[in-house]
C-alpha positions in Angstrom: 9.5 2.9 -18.1 6.9 4.1 -16.2 6.1 2.3 -13.2 2.9 0.3 -15.1 4.7 -0.4 -17.5 7.3 -2.3 -15.1 4.2 -3.9 -13.1 3.0 -5.2 -16.4 6.0 -6.9 -17.1 6.8 -8.8 -14.2 2.8 -9.4 -13.8 3.1 -11.1 -17.4 6.5 -13.1 -16.2 4.2 -14.5 -13.1 1.4 -15.0 -14.0 3.1 -17.4 -17.1 4.9 -19.6 -14.4 1.7 -20.2 -12.4 -0.9 -23.1 -13.0 -3.7 -21.9 -15.3 -6.4 -22.3 -11.7 -4.5 -20.0 -9.8 -3.3 -17.4 -12.3 -7.6 -18.0 -13.2 -8.3 -17.1 -9.8 -5.9 -14.2 -9.3 -6.8 -12.6 -12.2 -10.3 -12.6 -11.7 -9.3 -10.8 -8.2 -8.4 -8.0 -10.2 -11.2 -7.5 -11.6 -13.5 -7.1 -8.5 -15.4 -3.8 -7.8 -15.0 -1.5 -4.8 -15.7 1.7 -4.1 -16.1 2.9 -0.9 -13.0 5.0 -0.4 -11.7 7.7 1.8 -12.4 11.0 -0.3 -9.9 13.9 -1.0 -11.2 17.4 1.5 -12.2 14.5 4.5 -10.3 14.9 7.4 -8.6 12.1 9.4 -8.1 11.1 13.1 -4.4 10.6 13.9 -3.5 7.4 14.8 -0.3 5.4 16.3 0.9 2.8 14.3 4.9 0.3 15.0 7.5 0.2 13.2 9.6 -3.4 12.6 11.2 -2.3 15.8 8.3 -1.0 17.7 8.8 1.8 17.9 5.7 3.8 17.3 4.8 6.9 14.6 1.9 8.9 14.5 0.6 11.3 12.2 0.9 13.9 13.8 4.8 13.3 14.0 4.5 12.0 10.0 2.8 15.5 9.5 4.0 17.9 11.9 6.5 19.6 9.4 4.1 19.2 6.3 2.6 16.7 4.1 3.2 13.2 4.0 2.4 10.5 1.5 1.6 7.8 2.6 1.5 4.0 0.8 -0.7 1.2 1.9 0.3 -2.1 0.4 -0.7 -5.3 1.0 2.9 -7.1 2.8 6.5 -7.4 2.1 4.8 -10.9 0.5 3.5 -9.4 -2.7 6.4 -8.8 -5.8 4.3 -5.6 -6.9 4.2 -4.2 -3.8 8.2 -4.2 -3.3 8.4 -3.1 -7.1 6.6 -0.3 -6.2 8.4 0.7 -3.4 11.3 0.1 -4.2 10.3 3.1 -7.7 9.2 5.1 -4.6 12.4 4.7 -3.1 14.3 5.6 -5.8 11.9 8.2 -7.8 9.6 9.8 -5.2 11.8 9.8 -2.0 14.7 12.7 -3.1 11.9 14.7 -4.5 10.5 15.4 -1.5 12.2 17.2 0.6 11.7 20.6 -2.5 8.0 19.7 -0.5 8.4 19.3 2.9 6.7 16.0 2.4 7.7 12.9 4.0 7.4 9.3 3.0 5.1 6.0 4.7 4.7 2.8 3.6 1.6 0.6 5.8 0.5 -2.7 5.9 -1.6 -4.7 7.3 1.6 -7.4 8.8 2.4 -7.9 12.5 5.4 -5.4 13.2 7.2 -8.6 14.0 6.5 -10.0 10.5 9.6 -9.5 6.8 8.9 -5.8 5.9 11.5 -4.3 2.6 14.4 -3.0 3.5 13.8 0.4 2.4 15.0 4.1 3.7 11.5 5.7 4.9 9.7 4.1 8.0 7.3 1.1 7.1 4.6 0.9 9.5 2.6 -1.7 10.7 -1.4 -1.7 10.2 -2.7 -5.2 11.9 -5.6 -5.2 12.2 -6.3 -3.2 9.4 -8.3 -0.7 11.7 -6.9 2.3 9.9 -6.9 1.8 6.8 -10.9 -0.1 7.7 -11.9 2.7 8.3 -10.3 4.3 5.4 -12.4 1.9 3.4 -8.8 0.3 1.9 -9.5 -3.0 3.4 -11.2 -5.7 2.0 -11.6 -10.0 3.5 -10.1 -12.3 1.1 -12.4 -14.8 -1.2 -11.8 -18.5 -0.4 -11.2 -19.5 -3.9 -8.2 -16.6 -3.8 -7.3 -18.3 -0.4 -6.5 -21.2 -1.0 -4.6 -20.2 -4.0 -2.3 -17.8 -2.3 -1.8 -21.1 0.8 -0.7 -23.3 -2.5 1.1 -20.3 -3.6 2.6 -20.5 -0.1 1.5 -17.2 1.7 -0.4 -18.1 4.9 -1.5 -14.6 6.0 -3.5 -15.7 8.8 0.3 -16.2 10.0 1.8 -12.7 7.9 -1.4 -10.4 9.3 -3.4 -12.4 12.2 -6.5 -12.6 9.7 -7.4 -13.3 6.5 -7.9 -9.7 5.5 -6.0 -7.9 2.5 -5.6 -3.8 1.8 -6.4 -1.8 -1.7 -3.1 -0.4 -2.3 -3.2 3.0 -2.2 -0.9 6.4 -2.3 -3.2 9.1 0.3 -1.5 12.5 0.3 -2.4 13.7 3.7 -1.8 17.7 4.7 -0.4 18.9 7.8 -4.1 19.1 9.0 -5.0 15.9 8.3 -7.1 16.8 5.8 -6.7 14.2 2.1 -5.2 16.3 -0.4 -4.8 13.1 -2.7 -6.4 9.2 -2.5 -6.0 6.8 -5.3 -6.7 3.3 -4.6 -6.4 0.7 -6.7 -8.7 -2.3 -6.9 -6.5 -4.3 -9.5 -3.7 -4.9 -7.6 -1.0 -5.3 -10.6 -2.0 -1.2 -10.8 -0.2 1.7 -8.6 0.2 5.6 -8.9 2.9 6.8 -10.8 5.5 9.1 -9.3 4.8 11.5 -11.3 1.3 12.2 -10.1 2.1 12.2 -6.4 4.9 14.9 -7.1 1.9 16.4 -9.0 -0.5 16.8 -6.3 2.1 17.3 -4.1 2.8 20.8 -6.3 -1.5 21.8 -5.1 -0.8 22.1 -1.6 
């Protein structure tokens, strides 16, 4: 089963359990358009972000010995993100050694917020400073905000702001040049592990 199929199945299950009015709001949010993202070939600035235990990790450290796969996700509260990250851990992480690559996940959650239990770094981009510089950050609309609060997710408490990121995978080489960029304004869809491995083969 592909990741896309697994996510579609999860979406069907979750949507069927939602009140119709909330399901309609979230479905409309999936169709949001966005285009102003960082592009392949651009060199990005170094950054340093804290892990859940407060340990700082810089992009320079991540790409010191090879490329880095950066996975931007919405937060630990997002079931689509959790499924995606678990899939990357199972299917992608074991293959990265062949390319001398590392994997790191980044979300706008504050460092003290819950994070998935994963075998690769999970970093906090509180305030979405890094994501905003890559064109991945956007403000949550009032209807979606109300729907999320109704469902028990108050982003102001988790992130400190009502701002989210488009799920995305970026592959950055040792010179901090973007070699692969795949952004998903539709938060139910994500980058297949096979596509990431193909991108690494070209470096």
